C-alpha positions in Angstrom: -24.9 0.0 24.1 -27.8 0.2 21.7 -26.7 3.7 20.6 -23.2 2.5 19.6 -24.5 -0.5 17.6 -27.0 1.8 15.8 -24.2 4.3 15.1 -21.9 1.6 13.7 -24.7 0.2 11.6 -25.3 3.6 10.1 -21.7 4.2 9.3 -20.9 0.7 7.9 -24.1 0.2 5.8 -23.1 2.5 2.9 -19.8 0.7 2.6 -21.3 -2.7 2.8 -24.0 -1.9 0.3 -21.5 -0.5 -2.2 -19.4 -3.6 -1.9 -22.4 -5.9 -2.5 -23.5 -3.9 -5.5 -20.0 -3.9 -7.0 -19.7 -7.6 -6.5 -23.1 -8.3 -8.0 -22.7 -6.1 -11.1 -19.1 -7.1 -11.6 -19.8 -10.8 -11.4 -22.9 -10.5 -13.7 -20.9 -8.5 -16.3 -17.9 -10.8 -16.2 -20.0 -14.0 -16.5 -22.1 -12.5 -19.3 -19.0 -11.6 -21.3 -17.3 -14.9 -20.6 -20.4 -16.8 -21.7 -20.7 -14.7 -24.9 -17.0 -15.3 -25.7 -17.3 -19.0 -25.1 -20.2 -19.1 -27.4 -18.2 -17.3 -30.1 -15.3 -19.7 -29.7 -17.5 -22.7 -29.9 -19.2 -21.3 -33.0 -15.8 -20.8 -34.6 -14.8 -24.3 -33.7 -18.0 -25.7 -35.1 -17.5 -23.7 -38.3 -14.1 -25.4 -38.7 -15.5 -29.0 -38.6 -16.0 -28.9 -42.4 -12.4 -28.3 -43.1 -10.0 -31.0 -44.3 -7.9 -32.5 -41.5 -4.7 -31.4 -43.3 -5.9 -27.8 -43.1 -6.7 -28.1 -39.5 -3.3 -29.6 -38.8 -1.6 -26.7 -40.6 -3.6 -24.2 -38.6 -2.6 -26.0 -35.4 1.1 -26.0 -36.3 0.8 -22.3 -37.1 -0.5 -21.7 -33.6 -3.9 -20.4 -34.7 -5.8 -22.1 -31.9 -3.3 -20.9 -29.3 -3.7 -17.4 -30.6 -7.5 -17.7 -30.3 -7.2 -18.8 -26.7 -4.7 -16.1 -25.8 -6.9 -13.4 -27.5 -10.0 -14.6 -25.7 -8.2 -14.7 -22.4 -6.9 -11.2 -22.9 -10.4 -9.9 -23.7 -11.9 -11.5 -20.6 -9.0 -10.3 -18.4 -9.3 -6.8 -19.8 -13.0 -6.8 -19.1 -12.4 -8.0 -15.5 -10.0 -5.2 -14.9 -12.4 -2.7 -16.4 -15.2 -3.8 -14.1 -12.9 -3.8 -11.1 -11.8 -0.2 -11.8 -15.4 1.0 -12.4 -16.8 -0.5 -9.2 -13.7 0.0 -7.0 -14.3 1.5 -3.6 -12.9 5.0 -3.2 -10.1 5.3 -0.8 -10.9 6.8 2.6 -8.9 9.5 4.3 -7.1 12.4 2.7 -5.7 12.0 -0.7 -2.9 14.0 -2.3 -4.1 17.4 -3.3 
């Protein structure tokens, strides 16, 4: 029995290690970009505190803040897909030639 367990460990360890590395790098990259984007959005909001309330109401009616939220969500989503594609596990078995 010890031989089978050793053989299974040798076969599965490369796959397990690749999954763990992908999760670690992917999560770190995603969190770093998300934190940077949140900081940029908070900086933009802080820069708008000096504006007149009427100007802020006009920007809100024009949908400026919704556009900022949609754009930042798209950036984070695109980054998440890019990380997932980069660290995706290769398919096993025979592929199309």
